C-alpha positions in Angstrom: -25.0 -4.5 -20.6 -25.9 -0.9 -21.0 -28.7 -1.2 -18.4 -26.3 -3.2 -16.1 -23.6 -0.6 -16.4 -26.0 2.7 -16.5 -27.7 1.3 -13.1 -24.1 0.3 -11.7 -22.9 3.9 -12.4 -26.1 5.5 -10.7 -25.6 3.2 -7.6 -22.0 4.1 -7.3 -22.5 7.9 -7.8 -20.6 8.2 -11.1 -21.7 10.2 -14.0 -20.0 8.8 -17.1 -19.2 11.0 -19.8 -21.2 11.2 -23.2 -20.4 7.9 -25.1 -18.4 6.2 -22.3 -21.1 3.4 -21.7 -21.2 2.7 -25.7 -17.3 2.8 -25.6 -17.4 0.2 -22.6 -19.8 -2.2 -24.4 -17.6 -2.0 -27.6 -14.6 -3.0 -25.2 -16.7 -5.7 -24.0 -17.3 -7.1 -27.5 -13.8 -6.9 -28.7 -12.5 -8.7 -25.5 -14.9 -11.6 -25.9 -14.1 -11.8 -29.3 -10.3 -12.0 -28.8 -10.7 -14.1 -25.9 -11.7 -16.9 -28.1 -8.1 -16.9 -29.7 -6.3 -15.3 -26.6 -6.4 -16.0 -22.9 -7.6 -12.8 -21.7 -10.4 -13.4 -19.2 -12.1 -16.4 -17.6 -15.0 -14.3 -17.3 -17.1 -14.7 -20.6 -20.8 -13.7 -20.0 -21.4 -10.1 -21.0 -23.3 -9.2 -17.7 -20.5 -10.7 -15.8 -17.9 -8.7 -17.7 -19.9 -5.6 -16.8 -19.8 -6.2 -13.2 -16.8 -7.9 -12.5 -14.5 -6.1 -14.8 -16.1 -2.9 -15.7 -18.1 -1.7 -12.3 -15.2 -3.2 -10.2 -12.5 -1.0 -12.1 -14.8 2.0 -11.9 -14.7 1.5 -8.2 -11.4 3.4 -8.0 -13.0 6.7 -9.1 -15.1 6.5 -5.9 -12.2 5.8 -3.4 -12.9 7.7 -0.2 -9.5 8.5 0.2 -9.1 10.7 -3.0 -12.1 12.6 -2.7 -14.7 13.7 -5.4 -13.1 13.9 -8.9 -9.7 12.8 -7.5 -8.2 11.1 -10.7 -8.7 14.3 -12.7 -5.5 15.0 -14.8 -3.7 12.4 -13.1 -1.0 10.5 -14.5 -1.7 6.8 -14.0 0.3 3.7 -14.5 -1.5 0.2 -14.4 1.2 -2.5 -13.7 0.5 -5.9 -15.2 -2.7 -4.7 -16.9 -3.5 -7.9 -18.3 -6.8 -7.1 -20.5 -6.6 -3.6 -19.5 -8.3 -3.7 -16.2 -8.6 -1.2 -14.1 -6.6 1.3 -16.4 -8.7 1.1 -19.5 -12.0 1.5 -17.8 -10.6 4.6 -15.8 -9.5 6.3 -18.9 -13.1 5.7 -20.6 -14.8 7.1 -17.5 -12.0 9.9 -16.8 -10.6 10.9 -20.0 -8.4 13.7 -18.6 -5.9 11.1 -17.3 -2.6 10.3 -18.8 -2.5 6.3 -18.7 0.4 3.8 -19.1 -0.2 0.4 -19.5 2.6 -2.2 -18.5 2.3 -5.7 -19.4 5.0 -8.4 -19.8 3.2 -10.0 -22.5 3.8 -8.6 -26.1 0.7 -10.3 -27.6 -1.6 -8.2 -25.1 0.2 -5.1 -25.4 -0.4 -4.9 -29.6 -4.0 -5.9 -28.7 -4.4 -3.0 -26.1 -2.9 -0.7 -28.7 -5.5 -1.7 -31.1 -8.3 -1.5 -28.7 -7.2 2.1 -27.9 -7.4 2.8 -31.7 -10.9 1.3 -31.8 -12.1 3.3 -29.1 -10.4 6.4 -30.1 -8.7 7.0 -26.8 -5.8 9.4 -26.8 -3.2 9.7 -24.1 -2.5 6.2 -23.5 0.8 4.5 -23.6 1.0 0.6 -23.9 4.3 -0.6 -22.8 5.8 -4.1 -23.1 8.1 -5.1 -20.3 8.6 -6.4 -17.0 7.3 -4.5 -14.3 10.4 -5.0 -11.9 12.9 -3.9 -14.7 10.6 -0.7 -16.0 10.5 0.7 -12.7 14.4 1.0 -12.5 14.2 3.4 -15.6 14.4 7.1 -15.0 11.4 7.6 -17.4 9.0 5.4 -15.1 10.6 5.7 -11.7 9.0 8.1 -9.1 7.2 9.5 -12.0 3.4 8.7 -11.4 0.5 10.2 -9.4 -1.1 6.9 -9.2 0.0 3.2 -9.5 -2.7 0.6 -9.7 -2.6 -3.2 -9.9 -5.1 -6.0 -10.2 -2.4 -8.6 -10.7 -2.8 -11.8 -8.8 0.2 -11.5 -6.4 0.9 -11.2 -2.6 0.5 -7.6 -1.5 4.2 -7.2 -0.4 5.2 -8.4 -3.9 2.9 -5.9 -5.4 4.3 -3.1 -3.3 7.9 -3.8 -4.4 6.7 -3.7 -8.0 4.3 -1.0 -8.2 5.4 1.4 -5.4 8.7 2.6 -7.3 6.7 4.1 -10.1 4.8 6.4 -7.9 6.3 9.9 -7.2 6.2 11.3 -3.3 2.7 12.6 -2.7 1.1 10.0 -4.9 -0.6 6.7 -4.2 -0.3 3.1 -5.1 -4.0 1.2 -5.1 -3.9 -2.6 -4.9 -7.1 -4.2 -6.0 -7.6 -7.2 -3.4 -10.2 -9.5 -1.9 -11.6 -9.0 1.4 -9.7 -12.0 2.6 -6.4 -10.2 2.3 -6.0 -8.9 5.7 -3.3 -11.1 6.7 -1.3 -10.3 3.4 -1.7 -6.6 3.7 -0.6 -6.8 7.4 2.5 -8.8 6.3 3.3 -6.2 4.1 3.7 -3.2 6.5 7.5 -3.8 6.7 7.9 -3.7 2.7 5.7 -0.5 2.4 7.8 1.1 4.9 11.1 0.3 3.5 9.8 1.2 0.0 9.0 4.9 1.0 5.4 4.5 1.6 2.6 4.6 4.4 -0.1 2.0 4.5 -3.7 3.4 4.5 -6.8 2.1 5.9 -8.2 -0.6 3.5 -11.7 0.1 1.9 -14.2 -2.5 1.1 -16.7 -1.9 -1.7 -19.5 -3.7 -3.1 -20.1 -4.3 -6.8 -23.6 -3.1 -7.7 -25.9 -6.0 -8.6 -22.9 -8.6 -8.3 -23.2 -9.8 -4.6 -19.6 -9.4 -4.6 -17.4 -7.1 -2.1 -13.9 -6.4 -3.0 -11.1 -4.5 -1.1 -8.9 -1.5 -2.3 -5.7 -1.3 -0.2 -4.0 2.2 -0.6 -0.4 3.2 0.2 0.7 6.8 0.2 4.1 7.5 -1.2 6.0 9.6 1.3 9.4 9.5 0.2 11.5 8.3 -3.2 12.1 4.4 -3.1 15.5 3.7 -2.3 18.0 2.4 -4.7 18.0 -1.4 -5.3 14.4 -1.8 -5.4 12.5 -3.4 -7.0 14.8 -6.3 -6.9 14.5 -9.1 -9.6 11.3 -11.2 -9.9 13.1 -14.2 -8.6 14.3 -12.6 -5.5 10.8 -10.9 -4.6 9.2 -14.2 -5.0 11.7 -16.1 -2.8 11.7 -13.5 0.2 9.3 -10.5 0.7 11.1 -7.5 2.2 
């Protein structure tokens, strides 16, 4: 795994901090151990974890819309983080960020807290709650420089869940497949009503994986209007 990560980062132009690759390897070990008793990932081969979780998450650091070192000192919220992707990988590779991980499953949140301790990661909050409810609270609303999500949901729904966290001038980054063009196009009205502006999607290849993914950015231009996000039931029933 170390060799895959080292070569992958080199191919991506990423210079990891001292000890970061070792932390990622330890993270992978703990992930795969816990996965035997808790459903954290369908990817169970260490080489695939390195490429499809770690290198995939790391691609956000190289997003051309942000520029070199663009995540340094940013406040980042990872909505529906699951096993910690992409947020935990970003924190390990860019320790200066202030990271908030949000997930609706309490067991996952407890596990993530333990992972932060095991990896000696400071500046990480692990929050148990529903994304659409937390985004209504003043502590979280319009507060973050960056919101990310790798959650499996249609783009319009993700925008309503994630964009309210972002302060004006910040950005929401949705990790999607290259087959997402129609759903992204269908989310234009949602983006506009939530105070955002859709940016040009960026396709990137995962080094050594033979896989291409897409990062869809939304620039937050104004505060999200009151009343959004709606309840999850309403979000699922009808997009904006």
